[in-house]
C-alpha positions in Angstrom: 52.9 18.0 9.8 49.3 18.1 8.6 48.1 16.4 11.8 49.9 19.0 13.9 48.3 21.9 11.9 44.8 20.5 12.2 45.2 19.7 15.9 46.3 23.2 16.4 43.4 24.6 14.6 40.7 22.7 16.4 42.3 23.4 19.8 42.5 27.1 19.1 39.9 29.4 20.8 39.9 31.7 17.7 38.6 28.8 15.6 35.6 28.3 17.8 35.0 32.0 18.0 35.0 32.1 14.2 32.5 29.2 14.1 30.2 31.1 16.6 30.3 34.3 14.5 29.6 32.4 11.3 26.6 30.7 12.9 25.3 34.1 14.1 25.7 35.5 10.6 23.8 32.6 9.1 21.0 32.9 11.7 20.7 36.6 10.9 20.7 36.0 7.2 18.1 33.3 7.6 15.9 35.5 9.7 16.0 38.4 7.3 15.5 36.2 4.3 12.4 34.6 5.9 11.1 38.0 6.8 11.4 39.2 3.3 9.8 36.1 1.9 6.9 36.2 4.4 6.2 39.9 3.6 6.4 39.1 -0.2 4.0 36.2 0.2 1.6 38.3 2.3 1.6 41.1 -0.4 1.2 38.5 -3.2 -1.8 37.0 -1.3 -3.5 40.4 -0.8 -2.9 41.4 -4.4 -4.0 37.9 -5.8 -7.1 38.0 -3.6 -8.1 41.5 -4.7 -7.6 40.7 -8.4 -9.3 37.3 -8.1 -12.3 38.6 -6.2 -12.7 41.5 -8.6 -12.8 39.3 -11.7 -15.0 36.6 -10.0 -17.5 39.3 -9.0 -17.9 40.3 -12.6 -19.0 36.8 -13.5 -21.2 36.5 -10.3 -22.9 39.8 -11.3 -23.6 38.2 -14.8 -25.3 35.3 -13.1 -27.2 37.6 -10.7 -28.3 39.5 -13.8 -30.1 36.4 -15.0 -31.8 36.1 -11.6 -32.9 39.7 -11.8 -34.3 39.3 -15.3 -36.2 36.2 -14.2 -37.7 38.1 -11.2 -38.6 41.0 -13.5 -40.3 38.7 -16.0 -42.3 37.1 -13.1 -43.7 40.5 -12.1 -44.6 41.3 -15.7 -46.4 37.9 -16.1 -48.4 38.4 -12.9 -49.9 41.6 -14.3 -50.6 40.4 -17.9 -51.7 37.4 -19.9 -49.0 34.8 -19.3 -48.9 33.0 -22.7 -49.0 36.1 -25.0 -46.7 38.2 -22.7 -44.1 35.5 -22.3 -43.7 35.0 -26.0 -43.2 38.8 -26.5 -40.7 38.9 -23.6 -38.7 35.9 -25.0 -38.3 37.7 -28.4 -37.4 41.0 -26.8 -34.9 39.7 -24.2 -33.1 37.3 -26.7 -32.5 40.4 -28.9 -30.9 42.2 -26.0 -29.0 39.1 -24.6 -28.3 36.4 -27.2 -26.9 34.1 -24.5 -30.5 33.4 -23.4 -31.8 30.4 -25.3 -35.4 30.3 -24.1 -37.8 31.2 -21.3 -40.6 28.8 -20.5 -43.2 28.0 -17.9 -42.9 24.5 -16.5 -44.8 22.6 -13.8 -43.2 22.1 -10.4 -42.3 18.5 -9.7 -43.7 18.8 -6.2 -44.5 21.2 -3.4 -41.0 20.7 -2.0 -39.6 22.6 -5.0 -41.6 25.7 -4.2 -39.2 28.5 -3.2 -39.3 32.3 -3.3 -35.7 32.4 -4.5 -34.1 31.6 -7.9 -32.8 28.0 -8.3 -29.7 27.4 -10.4 -28.9 24.0 -12.0 -27.2 22.5 -14.9 -29.5 21.2 -17.6 -28.6 18.8 -20.5 -30.7 19.0 -23.6 -29.7 17.3 -26.9 -26.1 16.8 -25.6 -25.8 20.5 -24.9 -25.3 22.0 -21.5 -27.4 24.9 -20.2 -27.6 27.0 -17.1 -31.2 26.7 -15.9 -32.5 29.4 -13.7 -35.9 28.6 -12.1 -38.3 30.8 -10.1 -41.6 29.6 -8.8 -44.6 31.6 -10.1 -47.0 29.8 -7.8 -47.3 26.4 -6.1 -47.8 24.6 -9.4 -45.7 26.4 -12.0 -42.2 27.8 -12.3 -40.6 30.2 -14.7 -37.4 28.7 -16.3 -34.6 30.6 -18.2 -32.1 28.6 -20.2 -28.6 30.0 -20.9 -26.3 28.0 -23.3 -22.9 27.5 -21.7 -21.1 28.3 -25.0 -23.1 31.5 -25.5 -22.3 32.4 -21.9 -18.6 31.8 -22.7 -18.9 34.4 -25.5 -20.5 36.9 -23.2 -17.7 36.6 -20.6 -15.1 36.9 -23.3 -16.5 40.4 -24.0 -16.5 41.3 -20.3 -13.8 43.5 -18.8 -11.8 40.7 -17.1 -8.6 42.6 -16.0 -5.0 41.9 -15.0 -4.4 38.8 -17.2 -6.5 36.6 -15.0 -8.8 33.9 -16.3 -11.8 32.4 -14.5 -13.2 28.9 -14.4 -16.5 27.7 -12.9 -16.8 24.2 -11.6 -19.8 22.2 -10.5 -19.9 18.5 -9.6 -16.6 17.8 -11.3 -17.6 19.5 -14.6 -16.3 22.8 -16.1 -19.3 25.1 -16.5 -17.0 27.8 -17.8 -13.4 27.8 -19.0 -11.6 30.3 -21.3 -10.9 27.3 -23.6 -14.4 26.6 -24.8 -13.5 23.1 -25.8 -13.2 22.2 -22.1 -16.7 23.5 -21.3 -18.8 20.5 -20.1 -15.7 18.3 -19.7 -14.4 16.6 -16.6 -12.1 18.9 -14.5 -8.4 18.2 -13.6 -7.8 15.7 -10.8 -6.2 18.5 -8.8 -9.2 20.7 -9.1 -11.5 17.8 -8.2 -9.6 17.3 -5.0 -9.9 21.0 -4.1 -13.6 20.9 -5.0 -14.2 18.0 -2.5 -12.1 19.7 0.1 -13.9 23.1 -0.1 -17.3 21.6 -0.1 -16.5 20.1 3.3 -14.4 23.1 4.4 -15.8 26.3 2.8 -12.9 28.6 2.9 -11.1 30.7 0.2 -7.8 29.2 -0.7 -4.7 30.3 -2.8 -2.2 27.8 -4.1 0.8 28.0 -6.4 0.3 25.6 -9.3 0.7 25.2 -13.1 -1.9 26.0 -15.6 -2.7 23.5 -18.4 -4.3 26.3 -20.3 -1.4 28.8 -20.2 1.3 26.2 -19.6 2.8 28.6 -17.0 3.1 28.7 -13.2 0.1 30.5 -11.8 -1.5 31.6 -8.5 -4.9 29.8 -8.3 -7.6 31.4 -6.1 -10.4 29.0 -5.1 -13.7 30.5 -3.9 -16.9 28.6 -3.1 -20.1 30.4 -4.3 -23.4 29.5 -2.7 -26.7 30.0 -4.5 -30.1 29.0 -3.1 -29.7 25.3 -4.0 -26.2 24.8 -5.5 -22.5 25.3 -4.6 -20.3 26.3 -7.4 -16.5 26.6 -7.3 -15.0 29.6 -8.9 -11.3 29.8 -9.6 -9.2 32.7 -10.7 -5.7 32.0 -12.2 -3.0 34.7 -12.3 0.5 34.3 -13.8 3.1 34.7 -11.1 6.2 35.1 -13.3 7.0 38.6 -12.2 6.3 38.1 -8.5 8.3 34.8 -8.5 11.3 36.5 -10.2 11.3 39.3 -7.6 11.3 36.9 -4.7 13.9 34.7 -6.3 16.2 37.7 -6.9 16.0 38.6 -3.2 16.8 35.1 -2.2 19.8 35.0 -4.7 21.3 38.1 -3.1 21.3 36.5 0.3 22.6 33.3 -1.3 25.7 35.2 -2.6 26.4 36.7 0.8 26.1 33.3 2.4 28.4 31.7 -0.1 31.1 34.2 0.6 30.9 33.5 4.3 30.9 29.7 3.6 34.0 30.1 1.4 35.9 31.9 4.1 35.0 29.2 6.6 35.9 26.4 4.3 39.5 27.6 4.0 39.9 27.1 7.7 37.8 23.9 7.9 39.4 22.2 4.9 42.2 20.6 6.9 39.7 19.2 9.3 37.8 17.6 6.5 41.0 16.0 5.2 41.6 14.4 8.6 38.0 13.1 8.8 38.3 11.5 5.4 41.5 9.7 6.3 39.9 8.4 9.5 36.8 7.3 7.6 38.9 5.3 5.1 40.6 3.6 8.0 37.2 2.7 9.6 35.9 1.3 6.4 39.0 -1.0 6.1 38.4 -2.2 9.6 34.7 -2.8 8.9 35.5 -4.7 5.7 37.9 -7.0 7.6 35.3 -7.6 10.3 32.7 -8.5 7.5 35.2 -11.0 6.0 35.7 -12.6 9.4 31.9 -12.9 9.9 31.5 -14.4 6.4 34.2 -17.0 7.1 32.5 -17.8 10.4 29.1 -18.3 8.8 30.6 -20.5 6.1 32.2 -22.6 8.7 28.9 -22.8 10.6 27.0 -24.0 7.5 29.7 -26.7 6.9 29.3 -27.9 10.5 25.5 -28.1 10.1 25.8 -30.1 6.9 28.3 -32.5 8.6 26.0 -32.9 11.6 23.0 -33.7 9.4 25.0 -36.4 7.5 26.2 -37.9 10.8 22.6 -38.1 12.2 21.2 -39.5 9.0 23.8 -42.2 8.9 22.4 -43.5 12.2 19.0 -44.1 10.7 19.8 -46.7 8.1 21.3 -49.4 10.4 18.5 -48.8 12.9 15.7 -49.4 10.3 17.5 -52.3 8.7 18.0 -54.1 12.1 14.3 -53.9 12.9 13.2 -54.9 9.4 15.5 -58.0 9.3 14.1 -59.0 12.7 10.6 -59.0 11.1 11.9 -60.9 8.1 13.4 -63.6 10.4 10.0 -64.2 12.0 8.2 -64.4 8.6 10.7 -67.0 7.1 9.7 -69.5 9.7 6.0 -69.0 9.0 5.5 -68.5 5.3 8.4 -68.6 2.8 6.4 -67.0 -0.1 5.3 -64.1 2.1 8.8 -63.8 3.4 10.1 -63.6 -0.2 7.6 -60.8 -1.0 8.7 -59.1 2.2 12.3 -59.3 1.2 11.6 -57.9 -2.3 9.6 -55.0 -0.8 12.2 -54.4 1.8 14.9 -54.1 -0.9 12.7 -51.4 -2.6 12.3 -49.6 0.7 16.1 -49.7 1.2 16.5 -48.3 -2.3 14.4 -45.3 -1.3 16.6 -44.8 1.8 19.8 -44.9 -0.3 18.2 -42.4 -2.8 17.6 -40.0 0.0 21.1 -40.2 1.5 22.2 -36.9 -0.1 18.9 -35.0 0.6 18.2 -33.2 3.9 14.5 -32.9 3.2 11.9 -34.6 0.9 8.3 -33.9 0.0 5.6 -35.3 2.4 4.1 -37.2 -0.6 7.4 -39.1 -1.1 7.8 -39.9 2.6 4.1 -40.9 2.9 4.5 -43.4 0.0 7.6 -44.9 1.7 5.7 -45.1 5.0 2.6 -46.8 3.5 4.9 -49.4 1.9 6.4 -50.0 5.4 2.9 -50.3 6.9 1.9 -52.9 4.3 5.0 -55.0 5.2 4.0 -54.8 8.9 0.5 -55.8 8.1 1.9 -59.0 6.5 3.4 -59.8 9.9 0.5 -58.8 12.1 -2.4 -59.5 9.7 -5.6 -57.6 10.8 -4.1 -56.5 14.1 -3.0 -53.2 12.7 -5.6 -50.6 11.5 -4.4 -47.4 9.9 -6.3 -44.1 9.0 -4.5 -41.5 6.8 -6.2 -38.2 6.2 -4.0 -35.7 4.4 -5.0 -33.2 1.7 -3.3 -32.7 -1.6 -2.1 -29.3 -0.5 -0.4 -30.7 2.6 1.4 -33.3 0.5 3.4 -30.5 -1.2 5.1 -29.5 2.1 8.5 -31.0 3.0 9.6 -33.2 5.8 12.8 -35.0 7.0 13.4 -38.3 5.2 12.5 -41.5 7.2 10.8 -39.4 9.9 7.2 -40.3 9.4 8.2 -44.0 9.0 10.1 -43.8 12.3 7.0 -42.6 14.2 4.9 -45.4 12.7 7.6 -47.9 13.5 7.7 -46.8 17.2 3.9 -47.3 17.4 4.4 -50.9 16.3 7.5 -51.6 18.4 6.3 -50.3 21.7 2.6 -51.3 21.7 1.0 -54.6 22.7 -0.7 -56.0 19.6 -3.2 -58.9 19.7 -6.5 -60.0 18.2 -8.4 -58.6 21.2 -6.2 -55.4 21.4 -5.4 -54.3 17.8 -3.2 -51.3 17.1 -4.9 -48.2 15.8 -2.7 -45.7 14.0 -3.9 -42.4 12.6 -1.9 -39.9 10.5 -3.3 -36.4 9.9 -2.2 -32.7 9.7 -2.8 -30.2 12.5 -1.7 -26.6 11.6 1.9 -26.8 10.6 2.5 -30.2 12.0 2.1 -33.9 11.0 0.5 -35.9 13.8 0.9 -39.7 14.3 -1.3 -41.0 17.1 -2.0 -44.6 18.4 -4.0 -46.2 21.2 -1.6 -46.2 24.2 -1.1 -49.8 25.2 2.6 -50.2 26.1 4.3 -53.5 26.4 5.0 -54.6 30.0 8.7 -55.2 29.3 10.1 -53.2 26.3 13.7 -54.4 25.9 13.9 -52.8 22.4 13.3 -49.3 23.7 16.5 -47.2 23.5 15.1 -43.8 22.5 17.8 -43.5 19.8 15.4 -43.0 16.9 13.4 -40.2 18.6 16.5 -38.4 19.9 18.0 -38.6 16.4 14.8 -37.1 14.9 14.7 -34.3 17.4 18.4 -33.3 16.8 17.8 -33.3 13.0 14.8 -31.0 13.3 16.6 -28.7 15.7 19.3 -28.0 13.0 16.7 -27.1 10.4 14.0 -25.3 12.3 13.2 -23.6 15.6 9.8 -25.4 15.8 10.1 -28.3 18.2 8.8 -31.9 17.9 6.4 -32.9 20.7 5.5 -36.2 22.2 2.7 -36.8 24.8 0.2 -39.2 26.2 -3.4 -37.9 26.5 -6.8 -39.6 27.0 -5.4 -43.1 26.4 -3.6 -42.1 23.2 0.0 -41.4 22.3 0.6 -38.3 20.2 3.8 -37.6 18.2 3.9 -34.3 16.3 6.7 -33.2 13.9 6.8 -29.9 12.1 6.2 -29.4 8.3 9.0 -27.5 6.4 8.3 -25.0 3.7 
């Protein structure tokens, strides 16, 4: 019954007309809402800019006032005795403006500092920060006016800063002025530091919506870069935006209520469709779960087959190795019984290693190398000085892993298939090359090699193909035979 109802709804032209009308409504509501927000943002920007510029200009005028005083003092000094007049001016001007700490004549550091304009810089004296306004009197002297930053803070606090805005002045990552006098001379916020770097490279007034650490309120922050003759100072004006934000939010809420009513009317019609979709989704999840279970069983079966194949291949190594070793022992018994006895004891130790590795698919290169060296020592008993070996492997390489009885097999092949005599000894070299272990010997094959069957190498290649995609390689080059097998991590 439910299916019939939902099928009827989705096949009805009235349903799709309703959807179209709803979409048109939403588009209209979205357009109007965005228009209102854009207009509000524009008005807020204009208002914030006007208030910020007005308050910033008050402080800029204060700084310019120091410039004007310095220029006026210069004119007075040029017409009177400098030393006596300067002392009188200092006493008089400090009475009128307590923020001025001192006025002095100082030598220019060089001709490059000579300028007709006022230089502004930050001056540190006895762990106190000052504004230092400098104006060249001539090419050897300059007139300097010092303003203590804390005294400057008091002067600004008495200025007519309007509309609940507070101002900060930043220079080179330091607050030169802040309404909280404890922050004067301290490092600025990381956010302000980022804006200072940005505006120094892109001098453009910017307004952002952020939160004030001083007021603990959301504020509009207006950033303005002010250029003096030699310095660039960053002025900020912060205005609380609570009233403006509430107004914009109220407008958005009105549109939200209208949208919710439209959504509710649509959901009544669309509910049956959702019910059908959920039922279909549950059925799909059940099918996907069944498929995942089948894949898991297939992977487990594949791993079982791999383990079985490895065990089968490894089982073919032990008889092969034992057959060749017993052949060597047979030759030694007829020559030297004591040496043959030592050979038999050592052979039993080697076979103990082989039995120990029966249940392991890989071993460390260090373990396999020790086993191979013991095998080489046994063969040297048989061939005396006709076998020369060179092994160059670092301690780091020895921590890698390798298939058991693989390195020994390569050395055994060198001995089995090469002519060995006093005049033509066998040279075997074992070393690492990238992610491979290389066994090389001088290529001097026997004329008739009845023992060659290829079973050991084929077995080794199959075992490696199960565990890694890196292939073993065998080649003859420049009179040498090269066998390379990959290292396993």
